[in-house]
Residue frames as qw, qx, qy, qz and C-alpha x, y, z in Angstrom:
[[0.751, 0.655, 0.007, -0.083, -4.51, -7.52, 7.99],
 [0.770, -0.272, 0.296, 0.495, -1.19, -8.96, 6.94],
 [0.078, 0.760, -0.331, -0.554, 1.14, -6.61, 5.08],
 [0.871, 0.438, 0.225, -0.007, 1.25, -7.70, 1.38],
 [0.316, -0.620, 0.535, 0.479, 4.77, -8.28, -0.06],
 [0.796, 0.595, -0.028, -0.107, 5.55, -8.52, -3.74],
 [0.571, -0.522, 0.539, 0.333, 8.79, -10.48, -4.14],
 [0.682, 0.699, -0.160, -0.144, 10.51, -10.16, -7.56],
 [0.337, -0.596, 0.724, 0.087, 13.24, -12.87, -7.57],
 [0.784, 0.370, -0.376, -0.327, 14.21, -15.57, -10.09],
 [0.224, 0.341, -0.879, 0.245, 16.23, -17.85, -7.74],
 [0.685, -0.354, -0.462, -0.437, 13.72, -20.45, -6.67],
 [0.662, -0.249, -0.599, 0.377, 15.57, -21.59, -3.59],
 [0.167, 0.017, -0.284, 0.944, 15.94, -18.03, -2.42],
 [0.464, -0.305, -0.281, -0.782, 12.20, -17.43, -3.11],
 [0.745, -0.342, -0.568, -0.078, 11.38, -20.43, -0.82],
 [0.474, -0.110, -0.479, 0.730, 13.79, -19.11, 1.93],
 [0.055, -0.138, 0.088, -0.985, 12.16, -15.66, 1.80],
 [0.588, -0.316, -0.455, -0.589, 8.59, -16.99, 1.61],
 [0.678, -0.322, -0.632, 0.192, 9.15, -19.21, 4.67],
 [0.388, -0.184, -0.424, 0.798, 10.72, -16.53, 6.86],
 [0.181, -0.129, -0.029, -0.975, 8.26, -13.70, 5.84],
 [0.607, -0.329, -0.590, -0.418, 5.37, -16.12, 6.28],
 [0.614, -0.305, -0.605, 0.406, 6.56, -16.86, 9.76],
 [0.202, -0.168, -0.246, 0.933, 6.78, -13.14, 10.47],
 [0.228, 0.625, 0.653, -0.362, 3.09, -12.72, 9.39],
 [0.173, 0.488, -0.329, -0.790, 3.57, -11.28, 5.93],
 [0.758, 0.454, 0.438, -0.166, 1.44, -12.31, 2.90],
 [0.227, -0.509, 0.578, 0.596, 3.95, -12.95, -0.05],
 [0.771, 0.586, 0.222, -0.113, 3.32, -13.03, -3.76],
 [0.413, -0.524, 0.531, 0.523, 6.31, -13.82, -5.96],
 [0.761, 0.639, 0.112, -0.016, 7.32, -13.72, -9.59],
 [0.681, -0.275, 0.314, 0.602, 10.63, -14.16, -11.33],
 [0.400, 0.476, 0.475, 0.623, 9.63, -11.81, -14.19],
 [0.170, -0.199, -0.128, 0.957, 9.94, -8.02, -14.19],
 [0.272, -0.177, -0.415, -0.850, 7.03, -7.39, -16.60],
 [0.513, -0.477, -0.702, -0.132, 4.64, -9.68, -14.49],
 [0.388, -0.318, -0.488, 0.715, 5.85, -7.78, -11.40],
 [0.037, 0.034, -0.086, -0.995, 4.66, -4.53, -12.89],
 [0.467, -0.315, -0.582, -0.586, 1.23, -6.04, -13.68],
 [0.563, -0.391, -0.701, 0.196, 0.90, -7.56, -10.21],
 [0.269, -0.226, -0.348, 0.869, 1.88, -4.31, -8.54],
 [0.249, -0.094, -0.216, -0.939, -0.80, -2.39, -10.45],
 [0.570, -0.293, -0.622, -0.451, -3.47, -5.00, -9.90],
 [0.709, -0.428, -0.541, 0.146, -2.86, -5.87, -6.16],
 [0.051, -0.840, 0.170, -0.512, -1.01, -2.84, -4.86],
 [0.757, -0.164, -0.512, 0.371, 1.47, -4.53, -2.48],
 [0.420, -0.903, -0.058, 0.070, 2.48, -2.83, 0.85],
 [0.247, -0.761, 0.519, 0.300, 6.10, -3.31, -0.06],
 [0.856, 0.488, -0.168, -0.040, 8.16, -4.69, -3.03],
 [0.593, -0.556, 0.515, 0.273, 11.31, -6.71, -2.56],
 [0.697, 0.706, -0.020, -0.124, 13.12, -6.48, -5.88],
 [0.737, -0.238, 0.406, 0.485, 16.21, -8.20, -7.28],
 [0.096, 0.682, -0.325, -0.648, 18.18, -6.32, -9.97],
 [0.172, 0.297, -0.828, -0.443, 18.73, -9.28, -12.31],
 [0.590, 0.227, 0.675, -0.381, 15.40, -10.91, -13.03],
 [0.400, 0.314, 0.755, 0.415, 13.69, -12.25, -16.19],
 [0.207, 0.799, 0.503, 0.255, 12.32, -9.84, -18.70],
 [0.021, 0.885, -0.017, 0.464, 12.44, -6.25, -17.49],
 [0.500, 0.185, -0.576, 0.620, 15.41, -5.61, -15.09],
 [0.407, -0.628, -0.579, 0.324, 14.75, -4.81, -11.56],
 [0.234, -0.328, -0.092, 0.911, 16.16, -1.35, -11.85],
 [0.160, -0.162, -0.488, -0.842, 13.73, -0.65, -14.71],
 [0.401, -0.559, -0.718, -0.107, 10.83, -2.14, -12.66],
 [0.352, -0.505, -0.385, 0.688, 11.83, 0.28, -9.88],
 [0.077, -0.116, 0.217, 0.966, 11.82, 3.19, -12.30],
 [0.286, -0.321, -0.626, -0.650, 8.39, 2.31, -13.75],
 [0.416, -0.548, -0.699, 0.197, 6.88, 1.74, -10.39],
 [0.278, -0.443, -0.237, 0.818, 7.91, 5.18, -9.31],
 [0.044, 0.014, -0.373, -0.927, 6.62, 6.84, -12.56],
 [0.305, -0.427, -0.767, -0.370, 3.13, 5.24, -12.21],
 [0.320, -0.456, 0.150, -0.817, 0.71, 7.19, -10.12],
 [0.862, -0.285, -0.247, -0.339, -0.81, 3.97, -8.88],
 [0.923, -0.195, -0.224, 0.246, 2.40, 2.65, -7.40],
 [0.340, 0.715, -0.239, 0.562, 4.53, 5.76, -6.93],
 [0.348, -0.668, 0.409, -0.515, 4.31, 5.51, -3.08],
 [0.973, -0.167, -0.146, -0.058, 4.76, 1.79, -2.73],
 [0.411, -0.751, 0.511, 0.080, 7.89, 1.05, -0.62],
 [0.865, 0.426, -0.266, 0.016, 10.64, -0.73, -2.62],
 [0.569, -0.643, 0.504, 0.090, 13.51, -2.68, -1.09],
 [0.665, 0.581, -0.456, -0.113, 16.19, -3.83, -3.52],
 [0.782, -0.399, 0.479, -0.021, 17.69, -7.19, -2.64],
 [0.764, 0.629, -0.140, -0.011, 20.62, -7.95, -4.93],
 [0.874, -0.173, 0.085, 0.446, 24.17, -9.31, -5.38],
 [0.444, 0.633, 0.015, 0.634, 25.25, -5.98, -6.91],
 [0.578, -0.693, -0.272, 0.335, 27.21, -4.56, -3.91],
 [0.488, 0.213, 0.045, 0.845, 29.26, -1.86, -5.56],
 [0.075, -0.487, -0.315, 0.811, 28.80, 1.65, -4.24],
 [0.179, 0.148, -0.427, -0.874, 27.82, 2.85, -7.75],
 [0.319, -0.291, -0.838, -0.332, 25.00, 0.21, -7.85],
 [0.241, -0.507, -0.690, 0.457, 23.73, 1.13, -4.53],
 [0.012, -0.391, -0.049, 0.919, 23.61, 4.78, -5.45],
 [0.219, 0.007, -0.653, -0.725, 21.92, 3.98, -8.70],
 [0.288, -0.380, -0.877, -0.061, 19.33, 1.90, -6.95],
 [0.178, -0.561, -0.524, 0.616, 18.50, 4.52, -4.43],
 [0.033, 0.367, -0.142, -0.919, 18.44, 7.33, -6.84],
 [0.200, -0.148, -0.785, -0.567, 16.11, 5.31, -9.13],
 [0.549, -0.391, -0.132, -0.726, 13.60, 5.21, -6.32],
 [0.701, -0.217, -0.669, 0.119, 14.38, 2.31, -3.93],
 [0.433, -0.815, 0.031, -0.384, 13.76, 3.08, -0.37],
 [0.625, -0.587, 0.514, 0.016, 16.34, 0.64, 0.97],
 [0.653, 0.569, -0.493, -0.075, 19.14, -1.51, -0.60],
 [0.733, -0.425, 0.517, -0.121, 20.23, -4.87, 0.86],
 [0.429, 0.577, -0.655, -0.231, 22.98, -6.98, -0.74],
 [0.991, -0.081, -0.042, -0.094, 23.22, -10.84, -0.94],
 [0.471, -0.339, -0.814, 0.000, 24.14, -12.86, 0.95],
 [0.292, -0.492, 0.107, -0.813, 21.83, -11.54, 3.62],
 [0.013, 0.084, 0.880, -0.467, 20.31, -12.48, 6.99],
 [0.215, -0.543, -0.722, -0.372, 16.49, -13.20, 6.82],
 [0.362, -0.658, -0.494, 0.438, 16.25, -11.44, 10.18],
 [0.190, -0.359, 0.106, 0.908, 17.87, -8.27, 8.78],
 [0.039, -0.220, -0.638, -0.737, 15.59, -8.42, 5.80],
 [0.298, -0.642, -0.703, -0.076, 12.52, -8.55, 7.99],
 [0.346, -0.612, -0.257, 0.663, 13.80, -5.76, 10.22],
 [0.141, -0.166, 0.348, 0.912, 14.53, -3.59, 7.15],
 [0.139, -0.455, -0.711, -0.518, 10.97, -4.28, 5.74],
 [0.344, -0.712, -0.589, 0.165, 9.40, -3.29, 9.05],
 [0.315, -0.463, -0.053, 0.826, 11.57, -0.17, 9.25],
 [0.035, 0.090, 0.514, 0.852, 10.45, 0.91, 5.78],
 [0.263, -0.587, -0.712, -0.282, 6.78, 0.25, 6.65],
 [0.363, -0.616, -0.432, 0.550, 7.17, 2.32, 9.88],
 [0.217, -0.302, 0.164, 0.914, 8.36, 5.18, 7.80],
 [0.148, 0.045, -0.546, -0.824, 6.07, 4.99, 4.80],
 [0.542, -0.318, -0.624, -0.465, 3.05, 2.90, 5.83],
 [0.104, -0.285, 0.644, -0.703, 2.34, 3.64, 9.49],
 [0.758, -0.126, -0.007, -0.640, -1.06, 2.03, 9.36],
 [0.870, 0.116, -0.479, -0.039, 0.66, -1.39, 9.17],
 [0.557, 0.111, -0.599, 0.564, 2.70, -0.81, 12.31],
 [0.393, -0.651, -0.573, 0.305, 0.22, 0.80, 14.62],
 [0.259, -0.045, -0.011, 0.965, 0.71, 4.49, 13.59],
 [0.232, 0.663, 0.439, -0.560, -1.61, 7.42, 12.91],
 [0.352, 0.340, 0.589, 0.643, -2.98, 8.44, 9.55],
 [0.040, 0.663, 0.299, -0.685, -4.04, 11.99, 8.82],
 [0.233, 0.200, 0.570, 0.762, -5.69, 13.65, 5.84],
 [0.200, -0.452, -0.395, -0.774, -7.99, 16.67, 5.38],
 [0.409, -0.425, 0.311, -0.745, -8.68, 16.97, 9.09],
 [0.935, -0.172, -0.183, -0.249, -9.34, 13.17, 9.41],
 [0.043, -0.609, 0.745, -0.268, -7.19, 11.48, 12.01],
 [0.925, -0.107, -0.264, -0.253, -7.13, 7.69, 12.42],
 [0.291, -0.593, 0.722, -0.204, -5.27, 5.92, 15.26],
 [0.733, 0.183, -0.588, -0.289, -4.76, 2.43, 13.82],
 [0.268, 0.117, -0.870, 0.397, -3.77, 0.95, 17.21],
 [0.180, 0.186, 0.644, -0.720, -6.86, 2.19, 19.12],
 [0.112, 0.450, 0.808, 0.363, -9.20, 2.23, 16.16],
 [0.009, -0.739, -0.396, 0.544, -10.29, 5.83, 17.04],
 [0.360, 0.394, 0.451, 0.715, -11.21, 8.19, 14.24],
 [0.061, -0.739, -0.370, 0.560, -11.85, 11.88, 14.38],
 [0.410, 0.521, 0.372, 0.650, -12.40, 14.73, 12.08],
 [0.040, 0.637, -0.062, 0.768, -11.51, 18.29, 13.03],
 [0.076, -0.322, 0.621, -0.710, -11.30, 17.09, 16.61],
 [0.708, -0.096, 0.217, -0.666, -14.67, 15.50, 16.70],
 [0.343, -0.162, 0.925, -0.025, -14.89, 11.68, 17.32],
 [0.579, 0.197, -0.460, -0.644, -16.51, 9.73, 14.54],
 [0.697, -0.076, 0.638, -0.318, -18.62, 6.64, 14.99],
 [0.552, 0.470, -0.551, -0.415, -17.53, 4.11, 12.28],
 [0.965, -0.057, 0.184, -0.178, -18.29, 0.37, 11.93],
 [0.673, -0.405, 0.537, 0.308, -15.46, -2.15, 11.37],
 [0.656, 0.428, 0.493, 0.379, -15.93, -2.46, 7.59],
 [0.184, 0.959, 0.093, 0.194, -16.13, 1.31, 7.18],
 [0.462, -0.801, 0.326, 0.196, -12.95, 1.56, 9.35],
 [0.696, -0.117, 0.559, 0.435, -11.05, -0.82, 7.02],
 [0.468, 0.705, 0.415, 0.334, -12.32, 1.08, 4.02],
 [0.040, -0.997, 0.028, -0.067, -11.32, 4.44, 5.38],
 [0.601, -0.620, 0.407, 0.298, -7.96, 3.13, 6.43],
 [0.697, 0.209, 0.510, 0.459, -7.23, 1.93, 2.95],
 [0.275, 0.872, 0.266, 0.305, -8.23, 5.41, 1.54],
 [0.293, -0.942, 0.150, 0.060, -6.14, 7.22, 4.03],
 [0.724, -0.321, 0.432, 0.432, -3.11, 5.06, 3.17],
 [0.419, 0.197, 0.559, 0.688, -3.51, 6.22, -0.48],
 [0.168, 0.723, 0.343, -0.576, -5.13, 9.72, -0.42],
 [0.330, 0.673, -0.183, -0.635, -6.22, 11.09, -3.81],
 [0.000, 0.215, -0.896, -0.389, -5.79, 7.77, -5.55],
 [0.715, 0.073, -0.079, -0.691, -8.85, 6.52, -7.35],
 [0.223, -0.144, 0.963, -0.052, -9.77, 2.88, -6.58],
 [0.508, -0.087, -0.605, -0.607, -12.22, 0.81, -8.59],
 [0.762, -0.366, 0.177, -0.504, -14.86, -1.13, -6.69],
 [0.953, 0.089, -0.277, 0.083, -13.04, -4.41, -7.52],
 [0.446, 0.417, -0.513, 0.603, -9.77, -3.00, -5.99],
 [0.338, -0.464, 0.387, -0.722, -11.59, -1.94, -2.85],
 [0.926, -0.162, -0.091, -0.330, -13.27, -5.32, -2.61],
 [0.836, 0.217, -0.399, 0.307, -9.83, -6.96, -2.70],
 [0.268, 0.454, -0.469, 0.709, -8.26, -4.62, -0.30],
 [0.425, -0.363, 0.326, -0.763, -11.10, -4.52, 2.33],
 [0.879, -0.120, 0.178, -0.425, -12.79, -7.85, 2.08],
 [0.471, -0.352, 0.792, 0.165, -10.01, -10.00, 0.68],
 [0.288, 0.261, -0.709, -0.589, -9.90, -12.09, -2.44],
 [0.143, -0.183, -0.973, -0.003, -12.20, -14.72, -0.85],
 [0.212, 0.235, 0.410, -0.855, -14.84, -12.18, 0.10],
 [0.139, 0.424, 0.851, 0.277, -18.32, -13.34, -1.15],
 [0.096, 0.673, 0.288, -0.674, -19.61, -9.79, -1.97],
 [0.481, 0.670, 0.461, 0.328, -20.91, -7.91, -4.96],
 [0.369, 0.232, 0.025, 0.900, -19.63, -4.59, -6.22],
 [0.287, -0.680, -0.276, -0.615, -22.82, -2.87, -5.13],
 [0.712, -0.563, -0.338, 0.247, -21.83, -3.84, -1.49],
 [0.497, -0.035, -0.060, 0.865, -18.94, -1.38, -1.89],
 [0.051, -0.490, -0.242, -0.836, -21.36, 1.36, -2.77],
 [0.606, -0.682, -0.379, -0.160, -23.45, 0.64, 0.40],
 [0.707, -0.461, -0.220, 0.489, -20.40, 0.87, 2.65],
 [0.372, 0.196, 0.079, 0.904, -19.16, 3.94, 0.92],
 [0.275, -0.659, -0.331, -0.617, -22.45, 5.65, 1.60],
 [0.701, -0.636, -0.314, 0.073, -22.21, 4.67, 5.22],
 [0.665, -0.172, -0.090, 0.721, -18.64, 5.87, 5.44],
 [0.174, 0.466, 0.243, 0.833, -19.57, 9.12, 3.72],
 [0.456, -0.748, -0.298, -0.380, -22.31, 9.86, 6.31],
 [0.723, -0.581, -0.184, 0.324, -19.93, 9.15, 9.23],
 [0.572, -0.099, 0.041, 0.814, -17.00, 11.09, 8.01],
 [0.063, 0.417, 0.245, 0.873, -19.03, 14.01, 6.81],
 [0.012, 0.214, 0.663, -0.717, -21.12, 13.98, 10.01],
 [0.262, 0.633, 0.727, -0.049, -24.40, 13.59, 8.14],
 [0.392, 0.618, 0.365, 0.576, -23.45, 16.25, 5.61],
 [0.271, -0.944, -0.110, 0.152, -22.52, 18.98, 8.15],
 [0.395, -0.643, 0.423, 0.503, -18.99, 18.89, 6.86],
 [0.478, 0.607, -0.447, -0.450, -17.65, 19.07, 3.19],
 [0.979, 0.117, 0.138, -0.094, -17.55, 15.80, 1.41],
 [0.136, -0.715, 0.644, 0.237, -13.99, 14.34, 1.15],
 [0.555, 0.020, 0.817, 0.153, -15.00, 11.05, -0.62],
 [0.312, 0.499, -0.314, -0.745, -15.01, 11.66, -4.26],
 [0.761, 0.246, 0.595, -0.074, -17.05, 9.52, -6.65],
 [0.017, 0.492, -0.574, -0.654, -15.39, 9.19, -10.12],
 [0.776, 0.344, 0.127, -0.513, -17.81, 8.17, -12.71],
 [0.920, 0.348, -0.170, -0.056, -17.13, 4.76, -14.30],
 [0.415, 0.561, -0.615, 0.367, -13.90, 4.58, -12.21],
 [0.643, -0.276, -0.658, 0.278, -14.53, 4.36, -8.53],
 [0.406, -0.894, -0.187, -0.035, -13.82, 6.29, -5.34],
 [0.553, 0.302, -0.318, 0.708, -11.01, 8.44, -3.92],
 [0.430, -0.753, -0.326, 0.376, -10.33, 10.30, -0.70],
 [0.446, 0.266, 0.200, 0.831, -9.70, 13.76, -2.09],
 [0.107, -0.627, -0.289, 0.715, -10.06, 17.39, -1.22],
 [0.448, 0.592, 0.480, 0.468, -11.67, 19.16, -4.10],
 [0.026, 0.842, 0.056, 0.537, -11.67, 22.53, -2.38],
 [0.632, -0.150, -0.509, 0.564, -9.05, 22.78, 0.35],
 [0.023, 0.233, -0.190, 0.954, -9.85, 26.39, 1.10],
 [0.611, -0.406, -0.274, -0.621, -13.39, 25.47, 1.89],
 [0.812, -0.298, -0.485, 0.128, -12.26, 22.82, 4.32],
 [0.497, 0.007, -0.380, 0.780, -9.84, 25.23, 5.99],
 [0.151, -0.444, -0.046, -0.882, -12.41, 27.93, 6.42]]
């Protein structure tokens, strides 16, 4: 699965340059010149990383950064600010507002790609062959091995992708539509009830046929979340 990049930039020539280079580096890029639209896209599509210019149309980049950090849905999305504002005070303000990295223009596309990958290694290890852990569940995204409390789990490929997405965002509630987009893609010819079927399969696999506490929470009229409701029970 290609890492999804949300590019917030109003210079069309620069957008084309970044799109070309990131596309060649196997990233999936969505772009907008408008800060307000960027906030909407981030909530709807949940990118793996945001590249954010300071001076954009509508809401400024620094305000977009602040709002992304304040929203529970996007609080953990990596943000890289890419801007012509090179003063030390601007760098400090950008980082203190919530940016994970800060790169000034003019820049090298190779350095931009390297910085994106470095941020993803730190904050989204599943996209770079790392290990994800939550509530005793451990997933090696390179070998596709999953265990819980040291016991190997048998999980199908769709359930693996579903669990990986939930492990990347523990305790966040996802609607069925959001899970469809994340796991099957925008072109997936499936219905929302298909999500329920795979959630049931995943629940059986992760909970070892109900011999372990359930860590997949169903939120009525909202969706699903990977969440420990009683951590003391899990630890016992």
